[in-house]
Gaussian input, Z-matrix of N, CA and C with variables (Angstrom, degrees):
# hf/3-21g

backbone

0 1
 N
 C     1     B1
 C     2     B2     1     A1
 N     3     B3     2     A2     1     D1
 C     4     B4     3     A3     2     D2
 C     5     B5     4     A4     3     D3
 N     6     B6     5     A5     4     D4
 C     7     B7     6     A6     5     D5
 C     8     B8     7     A7     6     D6
 N     9     B9     8     A8     7     D7
 C    10    B10     9     A9     8     D8
 C    11    B11    10    A10     9     D9
 N    12    B12    11    A11    10    D10
 C    13    B13    12    A12    11    D11
 C    14    B14    13    A13    12    D12
 N    15    B15    14    A14    13    D13
 C    16    B16    15    A15    14    D14
 C    17    B17    16    A16    15    D15
 N    18    B18    17    A17    16    D16
 C    19    B19    18    A18    17    D17
 C    20    B20    19    A19    18    D18
 N    21    B21    20    A20    19    D19
 C    22    B22    21    A21    20    D20
 C    23    B23    22    A22    21    D21
 N    24    B24    23    A23    22    D22
 C    25    B25    24    A24    23    D23
 C    26    B26    25    A25    24    D24
 N    27    B27    26    A26    25    D25
 C    28    B28    27    A27    26    D26
 C    29    B29    28    A28    27    D27
 N    30    B30    29    A29    28    D28
 C    31    B31    30    A30    29    D29
 C    32    B32    31    A31    30    D30
 N    33    B33    32    A32    31    D31
 C    34    B34    33    A33    32    D32
 C    35    B35    34    A34    33    D33
 N    36    B36    35    A35    34    D34
 C    37    B37    36    A36    35    D35
 C    38    B38    37    A37    36    D36
 N    39    B39    38    A38    37    D37
 C    40    B40    39    A39    38    D38
 C    41    B41    40    A40    39    D39
 N    42    B42    41    A41    40    D40
 C    43    B43    42    A42    41    D41
 C    44    B44    43    A43    42    D42
 N    45    B45    44    A44    43    D43
 C    46    B46    45    A45    44    D44
 C    47    B47    46    A46    45    D45
 N    48    B48    47    A47    46    D46
 C    49    B49    48    A48    47    D47
 C    50    B50    49    A49    48    D48
 N    51    B51    50    A50    49    D49
 C    52    B52    51    A51    50    D50
 C    53    B53    52    A52    51    D51
 N    54    B54    53    A53    52    D52
 C    55    B55    54    A54    53    D53
 C    56    B56    55    A55    54    D54
 N    57    B57    56    A56    55    D55
 C    58    B58    57    A57    56    D56
 C    59    B59    58    A58    57    D57
 N    60    B60    59    A59    58    D58
 C    61    B61    60    A60    59    D59
 C    62    B62    61    A61    60    D60
 N    63    B63    62    A62    61    D61
 C    64    B64    63    A63    62    D62
 C    65    B65    64    A64    63    D63
 N    66    B66    65    A65    64    D64
 C    67    B67    66    A66    65    D65
 C    68    B68    67    A67    66    D66
 N    69    B69    68    A68    67    D67
 C    70    B70    69    A69    68    D68
 C    71    B71    70    A70    69    D69
 N    72    B72    71    A71    70    D70
 C    73    B73    72    A72    71    D71
 C    74    B74    73    A73    72    D72
 N    75    B75    74    A74    73    D73
 C    76    B76    75    A75    74    D74
 C    77    B77    76    A76    75    D75
 N    78    B78    77    A77    76    D76
 C    79    B79    78    A78    77    D77
 C    80    B80    79    A79    78    D78
 N    81    B81    80    A80    79    D79
 C    82    B82    81    A81    80    D80
 C    83    B83    82    A82    81    D81
 N    84    B84    83    A83    82    D82
 C    85    B85    84    A84    83    D83
 C    86    B86    85    A85    84    D84
 N    87    B87    86    A86    85    D85
 C    88    B88    87    A87    86    D86
 C    89    B89    88    A88    87    D87
 N    90    B90    89    A89    88    D88
 C    91    B91    90    A90    89    D89
 C    92    B92    91    A91    90    D90
 N    93    B93    92    A92    91    D91
 C    94    B94    93    A93    92    D92
 C    95    B95    94    A94    93    D93
 N    96    B96    95    A95    94    D94
 C    97    B97    96    A96    95    D95
 C    98    B98    97    A97    96    D96
 N    99    B99    98    A98    97    D97
 C   100   B100    99    A99    98    D98
 C   101   B101   100   A100    99    D99
 N   102   B102   101   A101   100   D100
 C   103   B103   102   A102   101   D101
 C   104   B104   103   A103   102   D102
 N   105   B105   104   A104   103   D103
 C   106   B106   105   A105   104   D104
 C   107   B107   106   A106   105   D105
 N   108   B108   107   A107   106   D106
 C   109   B109   108   A108   107   D107
 C   110   B110   109   A109   108   D108
 N   111   B111   110   A110   109   D109
 C   112   B112   111   A111   110   D110
 C   113   B113   112   A112   111   D111
 N   114   B114   113   A113   112   D112
 C   115   B115   114   A114   113   D113
 C   116   B116   115   A115   114   D114
 N   117   B117   116   A116   115   D115
 C   118   B118   117   A117   116   D116
 C   119   B119   118   A118   117   D117
 N   120   B120   119   A119   118   D118
 C   121   B121   120   A120   119   D119
 C   122   B122   121   A121   120   D120
 N   123   B123   122   A122   121   D121
 C   124   B124   123   A123   122   D122
 C   125   B125   124   A124   123   D123
 N   126   B126   125   A125   124   D124
 C   127   B127   126   A126   125   D125
 C   128   B128   127   A127   126   D126
 N   129   B129   128   A128   127   D127
 C   130   B130   129   A129   128   D128
 C   131   B131   130   A130   129   D129
 N   132   B132   131   A131   130   D130
 C   133   B133   132   A132   131   D131
 C   134   B134   133   A133   132   D132
 N   135   B135   134   A134   133   D133
 C   136   B136   135   A135   134   D134
 C   137   B137   136   A136   135   D135
 N   138   B138   137   A137   136   D136
 C   139   B139   138   A138   137   D137
 C   140   B140   139   A139   138   D138
 N   141   B141   140   A140   139   D139
 C   142   B142   141   A141   140   D140
 C   143   B143   142   A142   141   D141
 N   144   B144   143   A143   142   D142
 C   145   B145   144   A144   143   D143
 C   146   B146   145   A145   144   D144
 N   147   B147   146   A146   145   D145
 C   148   B148   147   A147   146   D146
 C   149   B149   148   A148   147   D147
 N   150   B150   149   A149   148   D148
 C   151   B151   150   A150   149   D149
 C   152   B152   151   A151   150   D150
 N   153   B153   152   A152   151   D151
 C   154   B154   153   A153   152   D152
 C   155   B155   154   A154   153   D153
 N   156   B156   155   A155   154   D154
 C   157   B157   156   A156   155   D155
 C   158   B158   157   A157   156   D156
 N   159   B159   158   A158   157   D157
 C   160   B160   159   A159   158   D158
 C   161   B161   160   A160   159   D159
 N   162   B162   161   A161   160   D160
 C   163   B163   162   A162   161   D161
 C   164   B164   163   A163   162   D162
 N   165   B165   164   A164   163   D163
 C   166   B166   165   A165   164   D164
 C   167   B167   166   A166   165   D165
 N   168   B168   167   A167   166   D166
 C   169   B169   168   A168   167   D167
 C   170   B170   169   A169   168   D168
 N   171   B171   170   A170   169   D169
 C   172   B172   171   A171   170   D170
 C   173   B173   172   A172   171   D171
 N   174   B174   173   A173   172   D172
 C   175   B175   174   A174   173   D173
 C   176   B176   175   A175   174   D174
 N   177   B177   176   A176   175   D175
 C   178   B178   177   A177   176   D176
 C   179   B179   178   A178   177   D177
 N   180   B180   179   A179   178   D178
 C   181   B181   180   A180   179   D179
 C   182   B182   181   A181   180   D180
 N   183   B183   182   A182   181   D181
 C   184   B184   183   A183   182   D182
 C   185   B185   184   A184   183   D183

   B1=1.5241
   B2=1.4809
   B3=1.2962
   B4=1.4417
   B5=1.5319
   B6=1.2626
   B7=1.4764
   B8=1.4910
   B9=1.3468
   B10=1.4688
   B11=1.4900
   B12=1.3640
   B13=1.4759
   B14=1.5654
   B15=1.3185
   B16=1.4596
   B17=1.5341
   B18=1.2995
   B19=1.4992
   B20=1.5399
   B21=1.3503
   B22=1.4407
   B23=1.5205
   B24=1.2951
   B25=1.4965
   B26=1.4792
   B27=1.3422
   B28=1.4894
   B29=1.5259
   B30=1.3285
   B31=1.4214
   B32=1.5338
   B33=1.3325
   B34=1.4626
   B35=1.4850
   B36=1.2906
   B37=1.5011
   B38=1.5468
   B39=1.3142
   B40=1.4998
   B41=1.5502
   B42=1.3327
   B43=1.4438
   B44=1.5103
   B45=1.3362
   B46=1.4055
   B47=1.5584
   B48=1.2765
   B49=1.4697
   B50=1.4841
   B51=1.3180
   B52=1.4626
   B53=1.5230
   B54=1.2808
   B55=1.4641
   B56=1.5472
   B57=1.3666
   B58=1.4560
   B59=1.5515
   B60=1.2758
   B61=1.5164
   B62=1.5253
   B63=1.2855
   B64=1.5019
   B65=1.5098
   B66=1.3126
   B67=1.4699
   B68=1.5000
   B69=1.3267
   B70=1.4237
   B71=1.5719
   B72=1.2720
   B73=1.4681
   B74=1.5376
   B75=1.3751
   B76=1.3975
   B77=1.5615
   B78=1.2886
   B79=1.4947
   B80=1.5048
   B81=1.2717
   B82=1.4821
   B83=1.5024
   B84=1.3078
   B85=1.4153
   B86=1.5323
   B87=1.3318
   B88=1.4516
   B89=1.5395
   B90=1.3291
   B91=1.4571
   B92=1.5141
   B93=1.2835
   B94=1.5194
   B95=1.5271
   B96=1.3246
   B97=1.4956
   B98=1.4943
   B99=1.3110
   B100=1.5447
   B101=1.5507
   B102=1.3235
   B103=1.4742
   B104=1.5338
   B105=1.3262
   B106=1.4797
   B107=1.5783
   B108=1.3162
   B109=1.4305
   B110=1.5921
   B111=1.3212
   B112=1.4827
   B113=1.5157
   B114=1.2880
   B115=1.4689
   B116=1.5151
   B117=1.3156
   B118=1.4115
   B119=1.5486
   B120=1.2740
   B121=1.4335
   B122=1.5437
   B123=1.3267
   B124=1.4843
   B125=1.4656
   B126=1.3944
   B127=1.4311
   B128=1.5449
   B129=1.3341
   B130=1.4709
   B131=1.4893
   B132=1.3807
   B133=1.4370
   B134=1.5074
   B135=1.3164
   B136=1.5160
   B137=1.4976
   B138=1.2966
   B139=1.4444
   B140=1.5522
   B141=1.3340
   B142=1.4429
   B143=1.5311
   B144=1.3639
   B145=1.4549
   B146=1.5091
   B147=1.3271
   B148=1.4923
   B149=1.4777
   B150=1.3172
   B151=1.4483
   B152=1.5264
   B153=1.3465
   B154=1.4962
   B155=1.4706
   B156=1.3053
   B157=1.4515
   B158=1.4581
   B159=1.3124
   B160=1.4690
   B161=1.5337
   B162=1.3035
   B163=1.4889
   B164=1.5185
   B165=1.3296
   B166=1.4712
   B167=1.4814
   B168=1.3284
   B169=1.4570
   B170=1.4937
   B171=1.3302
   B172=1.4126
   B173=1.4791
   B174=1.3377
   B175=1.4730
   B176=1.5119
   B177=1.3019
   B178=1.4614
   B179=1.5446
   B180=1.3194
   B181=1.4034
   B182=1.5640
   B183=1.3180
   B184=1.4605
   B185=1.5044
   A1=108.42
   A2=110.24
   A3=116.52
   A4=111.52
   A5=117.88
   A6=121.16
   A7=110.99
   A8=115.55
   A9=119.57
   A10=110.40
   A11=118.23
   A12=119.24
   A13=110.49
   A14=115.95
   A15=118.54
   A16=105.95
   A17=120.18
   A18=122.78
   A19=109.60
   A20=116.45
   A21=116.70
   A22=114.38
   A23=117.25
   A24=123.01
   A25=110.07
   A26=115.18
   A27=119.73
   A28=108.19
   A29=118.66
   A30=123.36
   A31=113.70
   A32=116.49
   A33=118.21
   A34=111.33
   A35=121.46
   A36=123.45
   A37=108.04
   A38=115.88
   A39=117.34
   A40=110.32
   A41=117.78
   A42=121.19
   A43=110.80
   A44=118.65
   A45=125.98
   A46=110.39
   A47=118.56
   A48=120.57
   A49=110.53
   A50=120.39
   A51=124.12
   A52=106.56
   A53=114.76
   A54=121.28
   A55=114.52
   A56=119.86
   A57=120.29
   A58=112.92
   A59=115.64
   A60=117.25
   A61=108.38
   A62=117.75
   A63=119.96
   A64=111.13
   A65=117.34
   A66=123.11
   A67=110.04
   A68=118.08
   A69=122.39
   A70=113.32
   A71=114.61
   A72=121.60
   A73=108.12
   A74=118.28
   A75=121.85
   A76=113.42
   A77=115.62
   A78=120.09
   A79=109.66
   A80=117.94
   A81=119.98
   A82=112.10
   A83=120.08
   A84=124.08
   A85=111.27
   A86=115.39
   A87=121.71
   A88=109.89
   A89=115.97
   A90=121.02
   A91=111.38
   A92=114.29
   A93=117.72
   A94=112.08
   A95=116.92
   A96=116.63
   A97=110.60
   A98=116.16
   A99=117.97
   A100=109.04
   A101=117.11
   A102=118.62
   A103=111.29
   A104=114.84
   A105=120.24
   A106=109.75
   A107=118.02
   A108=121.28
   A109=108.63
   A110=117.29
   A111=121.09
   A112=110.15
   A113=121.13
   A114=120.83
   A115=111.49
   A116=119.27
   A117=121.01
   A118=111.08
   A119=120.36
   A120=124.61
   A121=108.00
   A122=117.42
   A123=121.82
   A124=106.10
   A125=119.66
   A126=123.48
   A127=116.66
   A128=116.96
   A129=118.71
   A130=109.38
   A131=116.23
   A132=120.30
   A133=112.18
   A134=118.35
   A135=123.45
   A136=110.64
   A137=114.02
   A138=119.19
   A139=112.22
   A140=116.44
   A141=122.43
   A142=111.29
   A143=117.96
   A144=121.99
   A145=113.70
   A146=117.73
   A147=120.17
   A148=114.88
   A149=118.70
   A150=121.80
   A151=110.44
   A152=116.79
   A153=117.02
   A154=111.98
   A155=118.87
   A156=122.56
   A157=110.04
   A158=120.45
   A159=122.98
   A160=113.17
   A161=116.78
   A162=119.99
   A163=113.68
   A164=118.39
   A165=122.75
   A166=108.66
   A167=116.69
   A168=122.94
   A169=111.55
   A170=120.07
   A171=126.75
   A172=117.42
   A173=117.33
   A174=120.80
   A175=107.96
   A176=114.70
   A177=119.68
   A178=108.58
   A179=114.18
   A180=118.09
   A181=113.86
   A182=113.83
   A183=116.71
   A184=111.18
   D1=144.32
   D2=179.33
   D3=-86.98
   D4=166.46
   D5=176.17
   D6=-61.22
   D7=-36.46
   D8=-177.01
   D9=-66.67
   D10=-43.60
   D11=-177.58
   D12=-69.53
   D13=-32.51
   D14=180.00
   D15=-69.88
   D16=-42.36
   D17=178.26
   D18=-61.26
   D19=-41.14
   D20=179.36
   D21=-67.20
   D22=-37.91
   D23=175.48
   D24=-61.78
   D25=-43.27
   D26=-177.42
   D27=-65.69
   D28=-45.79
   D29=176.34
   D30=-59.50
   D31=-42.09
   D32=176.80
   D33=-67.82
   D34=-35.44
   D35=179.63
   D36=-67.51
   D37=-41.56
   D38=-179.15
   D39=-66.24
   D40=-39.02
   D41=176.93
   D42=-62.79
   D43=-47.82
   D44=-175.85
   D45=-62.47
   D46=-35.26
   D47=-176.36
   D48=-99.13
   D49=14.16
   D50=-177.63
   D51=-74.58
   D52=154.65
   D53=-179.63
   D54=-59.18
   D55=-45.84
   D56=176.96
   D57=-57.88
   D58=-39.07
   D59=179.94
   D60=-69.77
   D61=-45.72
   D62=177.57
   D63=-57.96
   D64=-43.20
   D65=-179.36
   D66=-64.02
   D67=-43.88
   D68=177.94
   D69=-62.25
   D70=-41.96
   D71=179.91
   D72=-66.42
   D73=-42.52
   D74=-179.77
   D75=-66.09
   D76=-42.51
   D77=176.58
   D78=-64.81
   D79=-43.40
   D80=179.40
   D81=-63.41
   D82=-37.23
   D83=176.11
   D84=-64.26
   D85=-44.09
   D86=-179.69
   D87=-64.45
   D88=-43.28
   D89=-179.81
   D90=-64.15
   D91=-43.20
   D92=177.74
   D93=-65.73
   D94=-34.43
   D95=177.64
   D96=-69.17
   D97=-45.49
   D98=179.69
   D99=-62.84
   D100=-41.79
   D101=178.51
   D102=-58.24
   D103=-45.09
   D104=-179.47
   D105=-62.58
   D106=-44.69
   D107=-176.70
   D108=-68.73
   D109=-47.76
   D110=-175.31
   D111=-65.81
   D112=-40.22
   D113=-166.69
   D114=-114.33
   D115=24.46
   D116=176.90
   D117=-70.31
   D118=153.77
   D119=179.84
   D120=-111.35
   D121=2.38
   D122=175.44
   D123=-69.36
   D124=120.88
   D125=-170.66
   D126=-53.56
   D127=-42.96
   D128=-176.60
   D129=-63.96
   D130=-50.67
   D131=-178.97
   D132=-65.62
   D133=-37.35
   D134=178.60
   D135=-58.16
   D136=-46.55
   D137=-175.08
   D138=-69.50
   D139=-34.14
   D140=177.56
   D141=-62.41
   D142=-44.07
   D143=-173.81
   D144=-99.42
   D145=4.77
   D146=-178.91
   D147=-58.08
   D148=-49.88
   D149=179.16
   D150=-68.00
   D151=-34.05
   D152=176.90
   D153=-61.76
   D154=-39.59
   D155=-179.93
   D156=-64.90
   D157=-38.34
   D158=178.25
   D159=-66.66
   D160=-26.81
   D161=-179.16
   D162=-101.78
   D163=5.30
   D164=176.60
   D165=-94.18
   D166=131.28
   D167=178.73
   D168=-66.13
   D169=132.89
   D170=178.49
   D171=70.04
   D172=11.36
   D173=175.84
   D174=-117.99
   D175=111.82
   D176=-178.06
   D177=-91.43
   D178=149.36
   D179=-179.67
   D180=-99.69
   D181=-39.06
   D182=-175.41
   D183=-116.50

């Protein structure tokens, strides 16, 4: 490996592990989880969160 490729890998690792990247990944995972729970069509899960959707601001059910 050349010094340039080692430096590039080191820079890529620092960027990947940076706080903004971690925060973005965490928020995206939370948003995806909430989206999956709120808008599932699986009957058991849909019935459990139906009233929650009606009482959550900016989340429509029908």
